[in-house]
C-alpha positions, -999 to +999 in steps of 0.1 A: -512+519-491-491+503-519-486+470-501-518+466-492-517+474-456-534+503-440-513+524-417-542+519-391-534+485-389-503+487-378-495+498-339-459+506-327-454+508-287-423+519-269-427+503-236-396+522-226-421+550-223-445+535-205-441+536-165-470+511-151-497+484-166-522+507-164-511+531-189-500+497-214-535+487-212-552+519-219-528+526-247-537+485-258-572+496-256-575+528-271-557+513-304-583+479-301-613+506-298-602+529-327-596+498-348-631+482-342-643+516-353-625+515-382-635+481-395-601+468-391-600+429-384-562+424-378-531+444-370-493+443-367-488+451-334-451+459-326-441+460-291-406+475-281-387+471-252-410+450-234-390+439-208-382+475-195-420+474-182-423+451-151-450+423-157-458+434-191-461+397-203-492+391-175-513+417-199-507+404-233-506+368-218-543+377-205-555+392-240-541+362-258-560+340-234-597+357-243-589+363-279-586+396-285-550+392-305-566+361-330-561+376-361-529+399-352-494+395-354-474+407-325-441+412-330-419+419-292-386+428-290-360+434-257-328+441-253-326+423-221-323+387-234-322+369-199-356+390-192-373+384-224-361+348-229-376+337-194-408+358-199-412+342-234-413+310-215-448+319-196-464+315-231-468+278-235-493+272-262-497+307-272-472+314-300-491+299-326-468+299-356-442+325-339-409+320-326-382+334-303-356+353-324-318+360-310-303+387-325-262+379-322-230+397-332-222+387-368-206+353-373-169+353-390-188+339-425-218+366-417-185+390-414-173+376-445-202+383-469-208+418-453-167+426-466-181+407-502-165+373-502-198+350-500-189+316-485-210+288-494-214+260-471-223+222-481-217+206-448-185+190-458-160+213-437-130+199-449-141+203-488-156+236-478-121+246-463-105+234-493-126+255-519-117+287-498-080+283-508-080+311-538-090+337-509-069+325-484-050+357-480-083+381-480-099+357-453-069+359-432-064+397-436-102+402-427-101+372-399-075+396-381-100+425-386-130+402-374-106+395-341-105+427-332-141+446-344-160+413-338-196+415-353-212+444-336-222+471-364-208+500-346-177+483-340-173+470-376-182+505-386-153+520-367-178+542-346-155+554-316-185+553-298-192+517-297-171+504-264-185+531-245-226+523-258-218+483-254-202+489-215-232+515-208-256+489-220-241+463-199-241+482-167-278+491-172-291+452-177-269+444-146-287+472-125-317+465-139-317+426-130-307+437-092-267+431-094-240+450-088-217+466-119-188+462-094-191+424-088-201+417-122-168+436-134-147+415-106-160+379-115-153+389-154-114+400-142-115+368-126-124+348-156-102+368-177-072+359-152-077+324-154-087+317-190-082+297-212-083+272-181-115+257-169-127+271-132-153+260-107-176+286-091-154+282-059-124+292-075-141+327-089-154+328-056-125+326-036-105+350-059-135+375-059-140+370-020-176+361-022-196+326-019-195+301-048-235+305-047-228+341-058-202+336-084-227+312-099-256+336-098-233+363-116-220+336-138-255+327-147-267+358-153-238+367-180-243+337-192-286+348-197-277+382-211-253+364-236-221+378-224-208+344-218-211+309-229-200+277-210-187+245-218-190+220-190-169+187-190-180+155-211-174+123-214-191+110-249-225+129-249-226+124-205-221+160-192-205+162-157-218+193-139-199+188-110-163+190-127-150+225-136-166+243-164-149+266-190-167+296-198-161+319-232-169+355-241-192+352-273-178+377-289-142+393-302-151+429-297-170+420-262-139+404-249-119+431-257-141+458-245-149+439-214-109+436-209-106+477-210-134+477-184-121+452-159-084+464-165-076+431-166-059+415-198-065+380-212-037+357-227-042+357-268-049+320-267-080+327-248-093+352-278-090+323-298-105+297-281-135+318-275-141+325-307-141+287-317-163+276-288-186+306-301-189+293-336-191+256-326-222+265-297-238+283-327-241+250-348-249+225-323-265+245-299-245+232-270-204+224-265-181+208-236-149+200-232-129+168-226-095+161-205-077+129-200-037+133-202-045+158-227-072+183-233-097+189-265-110+226-260-144+216-278-165+184-284-196+186-295-219+159-316-188+139-324-168+170-336-138+173-310-116+205-317-083+215-305-069+251-308-034+268-308-029+303-311+004+291-327+017+259-340+010+231-321+039+213-301+025+179-300+006+151-322-031+145-314-055+114-323-064+113-355-104+123-348-090+158-332-094+188-358-064+207-344-067+243-352-041+271-353-028+297-375-028+280-410-064+268-409-081+289-378-099+312-402-110+288-430-126+264-403-146+294-390-156+305-422-177+272-433-188+259-393-217+279-390 
């Protein structure tokens, strides 16, 4: 080949089409035997949809431990983020220079880049926002579009199947994880009714008619599937786990699609708060909220942000960044 990689040094296996570990082992052993015969020392081995095969990691981990993949590059993909993240944790010290990559929907800055507006970040949020002033009208027009189509390729390209495809995928993951789609729908519906207020597991449980433990289980599953993020109550750098939490949907199109699925609408202010929470979460890796006389929607690593769908009707301390219709789009464009 022109790029120097022999075709026989590349293996692609779709584990959706492999029904048990014995079949998986035979497929790997047959390839490894062929490779030895051909005299190839290393290969690119792509294992797709690994989470669809129960116990796949046992075989891969065992082969790594006996040195079979020493000279190979393994790429493992899975659509179930919850299962894959958990199973990757079973490989301590065995990933070499590898890493876990999460493919998230586009951020607003990435969306702008797709639409032809390149936003450069220096880390100075206020300065970066000021430099966007010449593009202000176009950025706000695209922000309105982003709040409808989110960061999924199908929805961005106006594919009419985008919503149904997302829901089918979501239902499939819920079933594979041994949970009930109808109960997941009810939990999401309860969150939509209460958003953007903070909630407890008990309040969700009472609303749905389940125990707080079941409510917590479903919320943790939705978190693991990257449907939800959560912002606990924070005092300074200390998290107060026993207090109510704020939950946020991690993409605008995802939120709108799930709302239609549940039949429960949420307040417009919730969607603005969610998109800000998600972007700040991507920047810092964790966020919280704070309340004492007045509420701060997002706190993270010294940053304090309050989100208003319209104009704010009260004054906030100087250290609080208030986002409203005049600056929200520009902030999202430079924060991550």
